[in-house]
C-alpha positions in Angstrom: 0.0 -0.2 -0.1 1.6 3.2 -0.7 1.6 5.9 2.2 1.2 9.9 1.7 5.0 9.6 2.3 5.7 7.7 -0.2 3.5 9.3 -2.7 5.5 12.9 -1.7 8.9 11.0 -2.5 7.0 9.5 -6.1 6.5 12.9 -6.8 9.6 14.8 -5.7 12.0 12.3 -7.7 9.3 12.7 -10.9 9.7 16.3 -10.9 13.3 16.4 -10.6 13.7 13.9 -14.1 11.6 16.3 -15.3 13.4 19.0 -14.8 16.2 17.0 -16.0 14.9 15.6 -19.4 11.9 18.5 -20.6 15.9 20.6 -21.0 17.0 17.8 -23.3 14.0 17.0 -25.0 13.7 21.1 -26.3 17.5 20.7 -27.6 17.0 17.3 -29.6 13.5 19.0 -30.9 15.6 22.1 -32.4 15.8 24.3 -29.8 18.9 25.9 -28.7 19.8 25.7 -25.2 19.7 29.1 -22.6 22.3 31.7 -23.6 24.6 32.1 -20.5 23.8 36.7 -19.7 27.0 39.0 -18.2 23.9 40.6 -17.3 23.3 38.2 -13.5 20.8 39.6 -11.3 18.3 40.8 -13.3 15.0 39.1 -13.6 15.0 40.5 -17.4 18.1 39.5 -18.8 17.7 37.0 -20.8 13.8 37.6 -22.2 13.3 39.1 -25.4 12.7 42.3 -24.5 14.7 45.7 -25.2 16.7 46.2 -22.5 19.4 48.7 -24.1 20.1 51.8 -23.1 21.9 54.8 -23.9 22.1 56.7 -20.1 23.0 55.8 -16.5 19.3 57.1 -16.0 17.7 55.3 -18.7 20.0 52.0 -17.4 18.2 52.7 -14.4 15.0 52.9 -15.7 15.8 49.3 -17.7 17.3 47.4 -14.4 14.3 48.4 -12.2 11.5 49.1 -14.5 11.8 47.8 -17.9 10.4 44.2 -16.9 6.6 45.2 -17.2 7.5 48.7 -18.7 8.7 48.0 -21.6 7.7 44.9 -24.9 6.3 42.3 -23.3 5.9 43.8 -20.0 2.9 43.4 -17.8 2.1 46.8 -17.1 2.4 48.1 -21.0 0.2 45.2 -21.9 -2.1 46.5 -18.7 -1.8 49.5 -20.3 -2.3 49.1 -24.0 -6.2 48.4 -22.5 -6.4 51.6 -20.9 -4.7 55.1 -22.6 -4.3 55.9 -26.6 -2.5 53.9 -28.6 1.2 54.5 -28.5 1.0 55.8 -24.8 1.2 52.2 -23.4 5.2 52.5 -23.1 6.1 55.5 -20.2 8.9 56.5 -22.0 6.8 57.6 -24.8 4.0 59.6 -22.6 4.2 63.3 -23.0 2.0 64.0 -19.9 4.3 62.8 -17.7 5.6 64.4 -14.8 8.6 63.9 -12.2 5.9 64.3 -9.3 3.2 61.8 -11.2 6.0 58.9 -11.8 7.0 58.7 -8.1 3.8 59.6 -6.6 2.7 56.5 -8.8 5.6 54.2 -7.9 5.6 55.0 -4.0 1.9 54.2 -3.6 0.7 52.2 -6.6 -1.5 53.1 -9.2 -3.7 50.7 -10.5 -2.6 47.3 -11.1 0.7 48.2 -10.4 1.9 47.5 -6.7 3.7 50.5 -4.7 7.7 50.2 -5.1 9.4 50.7 -1.5 12.9 52.2 -0.7 14.5 49.0 -0.4 13.5 48.3 -4.0 14.6 51.6 -5.8 15.7 54.2 -3.8 14.7 58.2 -3.4 17.9 58.8 -5.9 17.1 56.3 -8.2 13.6 57.1 -8.2 14.2 60.5 -8.5 16.7 59.7 -11.5 14.6 57.6 -13.5 11.4 59.9 -13.0 13.1 62.7 -14.5 14.6 60.2 -17.0 10.8 59.4 -18.2 9.5 63.3 -17.9 12.2 64.1 -20.6 12.2 61.0 -22.8 8.3 61.3 -23.4 8.6 64.8 -24.1 10.8 64.1 -27.5 
């Protein structure tokens, strides 16, 4: 008779085996092994997302915000349903002000959770907010 304890061991073994087999199946089916990235520790580092930047302020935006607020990001997808066409990328919005960006980040807005000072310092947020205000007006 199989007990709960034996069942848990069997499930754990099956999960470990699947973790080894599935990547091999993808490679055998013509997929490539995941590329190594020099952007370690960044949640969006290996996505198919535009992670380019031209300034230190934009780099902060990419590191802290782009995983949600550039292409394929949850924030961009949600905003596409709520704002005019072309206004879903924060970097393209001419109506963003430094104060609005800071308030939205610290308090959360709509589906966006609040961003704590542990996640983004006041200095970093100020730099990101200034970048967004300027980028949207170019």
